[in-house]
N, C-alpha and C positions, 0 to 999 in steps of 0.2 A: 535565451532558453534555457534550460537544469536539464540533461540526459539522466535519468535514472535507471539501472537495472532493475530489472520484476521476473523475480524466480517465481514455478509453479512445483515446488518438491514433490505434491502429492500425487503426481504424474510418474515418479518416480528420480528417486537422491537420493546420496548418501550425506550427510554428515560432510565428510572427503570431497565432494562431487560440489557441492556450495560451498566450501571454502575453497575453492579453488575458483569458481567462479570469484569469489566475492574478493580475491587476493587481484586475480584481473580485473577487475571493479575497481580498483584504487588504483592497481597500476598503471590503469590506459586509462586515467584522468576523469572518468563517467564522478556524477555528485553524490552517489548513495544507491545503497544494495537492499532491497525491499523484497517478500515474500508471503508467498501467501501462508492461510491461515488456514488448513484442512486436512483429515486423516482418513480420508478413502477416494481413491483415483477416481476420475473422470474418463468418459468415454472409454477409445480401445486400449490405451493403456495398459501396459501389467502391474506399472505401482511399486514394482520390487525396487530397492529392498524394504518400502514397506516406510509409513509414515516416519515424519520426522517433528515434531516440537515447535513451532512457530518460537516462542520465546527464552525454548533452551536453545535454538540455535541461534539467534542475537547474543545470547550470553555468551556464548563459544565465538561468534566473529569478533566481541567487543575487545576480547582478549588478543583476538588475534589481526585485527586489521587498524589501523592510527588516525585514517583520516575521514573514510568516508561517511556518511549517514547511515543510520541501519533501523528500518521497521518493518510494519505488516499492512497490506493492502488485502484483507481486512482482518485484525483480529475478531473471533467470532463471540459477539457478547455470553452465546452460551455456553460457552469452554467454558470462564471462568467468572468465581465471585468477582463483581468488584473490587473489595476490598483488596482481595489476595492480587487480582491482577495490577490496584496499584501498586502493592509492595514490591512485583517483579518487576514490572517497568522502571521503576526510580532504581528497581538494584543492578539492572542490567544498565538505565544511563550512566551511573555510580563506574560500572564497569570499565564503561566505552570513555571515560574522559567528558560526558556529556553531547552524544552523538546519535542518542536516540530520538525515533518518531511515531505515534503511537495513533496507527489508523483502526479506526473501533466501528464492526458493523453488528447487525443483528443478527447474523447468522442465516443460511436460509437452504442447507443442503443438506435433507433431510434425511436421508439413506446414509451418510457419515454419523449422523446419529442414532439411528438402527445398531448400524455396526458396532458401533462404542459404547454403545448402552448410557449414553447422554440428551436429558429432557431437550424435548424439542419444541416448548412452550406455542400455544396460538397468539400469546400478546407480547413478540418481539419486538415488536417497536416501541412500545409503552415498554419494556426493562431496558431497553439502547436508552433512553428521556433518562431514565433513573440508573443507571451504569454510567454514563456521562455527568450528570451529578457528583454521581460520589465518588467517582475518578481524581476528575477537575477538584472540587473539593478539599479529597485529602489533602492531595498535592498542594493546597494554597493556602490552609491553614498551620498559621504562623506557629515553628518549632515552641511546646510549653504549651500552646494552649488543646484543644480536643477539637473532636466533629464528631455531630451527633448528624443524623439523615434519619429520618421517618418517614416512608412513602409507602408504595402500595405492597412495593415486590423486595424492597432491602428495609431493612433496618438496621443503626452501628450508635449504639449509646457511648460515649466518653473513649473513642478510639484517639491516641495518641497522634493518628498521623503518620506514622512515620514508617518505612525512613523516608527520605527528601530527594526528591533526584539531583544529577551533580545541576542540570540547568534551571534558574532561574523560571522556565515553561517550558515542559515538553509539547512542542507541536502537536496538536490534536488533527488527523486529516478526518474527514466525513466524506462519505462517497454515494453515490448511485441516480439512479433514475425518474425517483420520485419527485410528483408534481408537487407539493404539498408539505408532507413531514418533512422528507430529507431534506430542503430548503431553510425547513423552522430549525433543526435543529444546526445542521452548519452556522446558519446567523448567531446563535447563542453561544457555540462552545466548540466553532472550527477553528482551527489558526490557517488551516487547506482543503479546499473545496475538491474531489474527482470527481471525474467522469469517465468510467469506465467503460470501453469499447463501443463509441459513438460515433457519428459521422458530423463531419464540421455544426451543418446546420441542429443539430440534435444540441450538440453542445453549448448552440451559442443560446440556445433556447434556457437549456438547467443552468448554464450561468446569470441569463438576467433576472430566473428566478428565485436564484441566491443573492444576488447583488440587492434585489428589492427587498429580500425575507430581512437580511444584513441592515440595513438603512431602516426598515420596520424596528429592527430589535435595537436604534439607535446605536449602530458601530457607520462606519462608514464601508461603501462596498470594496475599498479599494485595503481593506485592511484583510483580506483573505485572499491567499494565494489561490489559482483559480489551474487545476492541471488534466492531464487526462493521464490515459493509461489503453496503448494499442501494442497490439502482437508487433513483434519486428521482424522484417527476414529479408535482409540487404546480402546482394551480391556484385561483382563485377562487370556482368553482363545477365540478360535474360537466364542463358541458361544454368549459370549458379545460381539463380534465385532460384528458379524450378527444382532445380538439387535439394536446396535447402526447404523449400517449399514442402518434397516430396516425404523430408527425412522427420517432419512434423505431421505429417499425415492431413496436407492443407494443398489447397491449388492457387497455384499462381496470383492466376487474375482476380481470383476473391480474395485473397490477401492485396494485392494490390488497393480491390474497391473498398476493403472494411480496415484495412490496419496501414502499416509502413510498411508497404514493399515496393522492390524495386532495386534500381541501379543506387547509389550515396546521390548522387546528383535527383532524383527524381524524389528520393526520400527526404530530403531538404525541401525542396518545395512542397511537397505535402507537408512539413514540421511547420513551414511558411504558413500556413491555410489556416492552423491552430493557432498561433504565434497571433497572426491578425485579428483574430476573435479574440484576443483577451486570455490564452493559455500559456502560462512563463513556466510550462515543467512537463517533464512526459515523463511519462514510466514505459519502458521499454519490454515486452513481454517476450520475453529469452524463454522460448520450449524448448530447446535443444541446449542445454545444458555442458553438453558435452564436446562444441564446437565455440573451442574458444579462439578460433580463427575468424569467426564471426564479429564475434567481441573487439577484437583488432582491427577489422574491417568499417566496422562502425565508425570506432574511434579515430581513423586515420582518415577517414572520406566522410565522413557526416560531422561527428562530433567538432573536429577542426573547421568546420565552415559556418559554425553557429556563433562562434567565438567565446 
C-alpha cells in the first residue's frame, strides 16, 4: 500500500508552508506529495495568505525535492487550455527529473470561477474528454511529427507537440463518483483511478464500474492503479485524535466513520479494508499543514506497518 500526502492549500497555506510539508513527506518515507487545484477557500477557513497556483507550486517543489512523486488531485480543466497545460506539465516533469503525475478533472467549484473571472461552462465533462485527448495526444506525438485536433471545443493545427515530458508517459489520474462517463473516461485515458472521500462499499462499486469499462475499452482491468483519497487524523490515543480533529474543525467520531482517524492501529486496520477491495494507494488528506508531528506519527506508526 502506497501512502501519499494530499494537501488543500486553498484553505490557507503559503508556498513556504507547502515546501515544509513536501520536504517532510520526502524525509519521512511517503511516496508522493499532491495538492488540490483551487483558487478560493471553502467553509470557515480564512484562506490566508491567499491562493497558490498548483503548477507553479509543483514547479518549485520539483527543484527542491529529489525523490517523491508530485501531482494534482485534481487539476481543474476549466483553469487552463489543454495545449498550455500539456506544456506546463511537461516542463515541470523535466524540472523534476520525471516525477510528475497529472490528475485532471472537469472543475466544479463555481464560486472560485466567479471570484477570479474564470469561465464556468455547462458542458465541462465534454470539454474534459477533449482536454484528455489533446494533452495525451500532444505528449504521444513523436518528435518531428505534428499534432492536429479538430474538436467541438478545441482546435489544434500543425502543433509541434513540444516540449516532451522527461517520462516516456506521464501518469494520468481520473477520479470521481460518476457512474457512467467517469468510468468510461478512466478506461480510455487513465493510468490510475481515484475514488475520493468514499466508503469501502461505494468504492467497491465504483472500482467495479471502472474495471468493467476498462475491459470494454480493450484493456485489462488491472492496467489501472486503483486508489482512494481520505481525510487523515491520527493520534497516540483518543485525546490526541480529538485534539487534532478540533484543530481542523471536525469531530473525532465523524472522522472515524468517514476517514482514516484513530490510533495508528485503528488506521492501519481501516486501510486494510480498502486494500481488501483493490485499493493499492491512499492519498492522506492532511488539513493541518503546520502539524508536522502528525506526519511523523503516521510515518513511524502507520506507514511502517504497511511495508
